[in-house]
C-alpha positions in Angstrom: 0.0 0.0 0.0 1.6 3.4 -1.1 2.2 5.7 1.9 0.0 8.3 0.3 -3.0 6.0 1.2 -2.3 5.9 4.9 -1.7 9.8 5.1 -5.0 10.5 6.9 -4.2 7.9 9.6 -0.7 9.3 10.0 -2.0 12.8 10.2 -4.5 11.5 12.9 -1.6 10.0 14.9 0.2 13.1 15.0 -2.8 15.3 15.8 -3.5 13.1 18.9 0.2 13.1 19.8 0.6 16.9 19.7 0.4 17.5 23.5 2.6 14.5 24.6 5.2 14.8 21.6 7.7 17.1 23.3 8.0 15.2 26.6 8.5 11.8 24.8 10.7 13.0 21.8 14.1 12.6 23.3 15.7 10.7 20.4 13.9 12.9 18.0 15.4 16.0 19.7 18.9 14.4 19.7 18.7 13.8 15.9 17.6 17.2 15.1 20.5 18.6 17.0 22.9 16.3 15.2 21.5 17.4 11.9 22.3 21.1 12.6 25.7 20.3 14.4 27.1 18.6 11.1 25.8 21.1 8.8 28.6 23.3 7.5 28.0 26.8 8.8 30.0 28.1 6.0 27.4 26.9 3.6 25.0 29.6 4.3 26.8 32.8 5.5 23.9 34.7 4.1 20.9 32.3 4.3 17.6 34.3 4.3 14.8 31.9 3.6 14.6 28.6 5.4 11.9 26.0 5.2 11.5 23.4 8.0 9.5 20.7 6.1 7.5 18.6 8.6 8.3 21.0 11.5 6.2 19.3 14.2 6.0 21.4 17.3 9.0 23.6 16.2 12.0 22.4 17.9 14.0 22.4 14.6 12.7 25.9 13.9 14.2 27.0 17.2 17.5 25.5 16.5 17.6 27.1 13.1 16.7 30.4 14.8 19.7 30.1 16.9 22.1 29.4 14.0 20.5 32.2 11.8 18.8 34.8 13.9 17.9 37.1 11.2 16.6 34.5 8.7 13.0 34.1 7.8 12.0 30.6 8.8 8.7 29.0 7.5 7.4 25.8 9.1 5.3 23.5 7.4 3.4 20.5 8.9 0.4 18.4 7.9 -0.9 18.2 11.4 -2.7 21.5 12.5 -2.4 20.7 16.0 1.5 20.3 15.9 1.6 23.4 13.9 -0.3 25.4 16.3 2.7 24.9 18.8 5.2 25.8 16.1 3.7 29.2 15.3 5.3 30.9 18.3 8.8 30.2 16.9 8.3 30.4 13.1 8.0 33.6 10.9 5.4 31.9 8.8 3.5 28.5 9.1 1.5 26.6 6.6 -0.6 23.3 7.1 0.4 21.3 4.1 1.9 18.0 3.0 5.6 18.3 2.1 4.9 16.3 -1.0 2.8 19.2 -2.2 4.3 22.5 -1.0 2.3 25.7 -1.6 5.3 27.8 -2.4 6.5 29.2 -5.7 9.7 27.7 -7.3 13.2 28.8 -6.1 11.8 30.3 -2.8 14.2 29.0 -0.2 17.9 28.8 0.5 17.7 25.7 2.8 15.1 22.9 2.9 15.3 21.3 6.2 13.6 18.2 7.4 14.3 16.0 10.5 12.7 12.6 10.7 9.7 13.4 8.4 10.5 11.7 5.1 10.0 8.3 6.4 6.3 9.1 6.1 6.6 10.3 2.5 7.2 9.0 -0.9 10.9 10.1 -1.2 10.7 10.9 -4.8 7.9 13.3 -4.6 9.2 14.9 -1.5 12.5 15.4 -3.0 11.2 16.6 -6.1 9.1 19.3 -4.2 12.3 20.2 -2.3 14.3 20.7 -5.6 11.5 22.8 -7.1 11.2 25.2 -3.9 15.0 25.6 -3.5 17.0 28.3 -5.3 19.9 27.3 -7.5 22.8 26.3 -5.2 20.3 25.8 -2.3 21.0 23.2 0.4 19.1 20.2 1.6 19.6 18.8 5.0 17.6 15.8 6.2 17.5 13.3 8.9 15.4 9.9 8.4 15.1 6.5 9.7 16.9 3.4 8.1 15.9 -0.3 8.2 17.6 -1.0 11.5 15.0 1.2 13.5 13.1 -0.8 15.9 14.9 -4.1 15.0 14.3 -5.3 18.7 10.6 -4.8 18.4 10.3 -6.6 15.1 12.3 -9.5 16.4 10.1 -9.7 19.5 6.8 -9.6 17.6 8.0 -12.0 15.0 7.8 -14.8 17.6 4.1 -14.5 17.7 2.9 -13.3 14.2 3.9 -12.2 10.7 2.3 -8.7 10.8 4.4 -5.8 10.1 4.9 -3.7 13.2 7.0 -0.8 11.8 7.3 1.2 8.8 9.1 -0.1 5.8 12.2 2.3 6.4 14.4 3.1 3.4 18.0 2.1 3.2 20.8 4.9 2.4 21.1 3.6 -1.2 17.4 4.3 -1.9 17.8 7.7 -0.3 20.7 8.6 -2.3 19.0 7.4 -5.6 16.0 9.3 -4.9 18.0 12.6 -4.3 19.9 12.0 -7.4 16.7 11.4 -9.4 15.3 14.7 -8.0 18.3 16.5 -9.4 20.6 17.0 -6.3 24.3 16.9 -6.4 27.1 16.8 -3.6 25.1 14.2 -1.7 26.5 13.1 1.5 24.8 10.5 3.7 25.9 8.8 7.0 24.3 6.6 9.5 24.3 7.0 13.3 22.7 4.6 15.8 20.7 6.3 18.6 19.1 4.2 21.3 16.4 5.0 23.9 16.1 2.9 26.9 12.9 1.9 29.0 12.2 -0.1 32.1 9.8 -2.4 30.4 7.9 -3.0 27.1 4.6 -1.3 27.9 6.6 1.9 28.7 8.4 1.6 25.5 5.4 1.3 23.4 3.6 4.1 25.3 6.6 6.3 24.4 6.4 5.5 20.6 2.8 6.2 20.8 3.2 9.5 22.4 5.2 10.7 19.5 2.6 9.6 17.1 4.9 6.9 15.5 2.9 3.8 16.2 2.1 1.4 13.5 -0.5 2.9 11.0 0.2 1.2 7.9 -0.7 -1.9 5.9 0.1 -5.3 7.5 -0.5 -4.4 11.1 -2.3 -6.5 13.6 -6.1 -5.4 13.4 -7.1 -7.1 16.7 -6.1 -7.1 20.4 -3.1 -9.4 21.3 -4.0 -12.1 23.8 -2.5 -12.5 27.1 -0.3 -15.5 26.1 0.9 -13.8 23.0 1.7 -10.5 24.8 3.7 -12.4 27.4 5.6 -14.2 24.6 6.5 -11.0 23.1 7.7 -9.5 26.4 9.9 -12.5 27.0 11.3 -12.2 23.5 12.0 -8.4 24.0 13.7 -9.2 27.3 16.3 -11.1 25.5 17.6 -7.6 24.4 17.8 -6.1 27.9 20.8 -3.9 28.6 22.1 -2.4 31.7 20.2 0.8 30.9 16.9 -1.1 30.2 15.1 -2.4 27.2 16.6 -0.8 24.1 14.8 0.9 21.2 17.2 1.3 18.3 17.0 4.1 15.9 19.0 3.6 12.7 19.4 7.3 11.8 20.3 8.6 8.3 21.6 12.1 8.1 22.1 13.7 4.8 23.1 16.8 2.9 22.7 17.8 -0.7 22.9 20.8 -3.0 20.6 21.7 -5.9 
């Protein structure tokens, strides 16, 4: 099932998570910070128009403001409840899907997106990024790779064959999509980020609190029985570390130029 067909459910998930997102988004904030840390500051000494594509509650907007205090920063998100929280920090906000940006061509110096494109058709999203960037404009993105939530998939595979996470893209697919959209000077790297939780229920609650629980095709449609749940818990316990049960994030950080 194409991601476009589940967009309404994705939007609903993030709408519901708007009030709980910031408290739960520990890894998401860390990744956003890493995306800015490794963005060469000499690239945009005179950056004026910045776009945060999938701005959520505005954490990335605030980081960009610290780097470029005089820039005009536009935040875009398709979940209005998230966008309401980002309005205080953005110069402009727009409720829109980043696959269909309501901006004229060549409007921005920087297209920035942290942990959003995993919910998108990358070919369409990158084509839109190229369209709205000015010649020589920069793209900066973070997304999730196939190793994300590997412990969760392994634990649930002991009881069923349903899909319990998104089908995350590998770096090669991201690079090919950027190239196809016309980008050059593409640079991608992977980082592993891990969050730890005392038990599986707390882990799943945290995933739900950021709106990232399974909403796609192939997920379990009914409630899990007690015996199956206990089996999943036991399987996940095999991954326990000193800090608790790990939730791995296979993070892809990338930059490119139009």
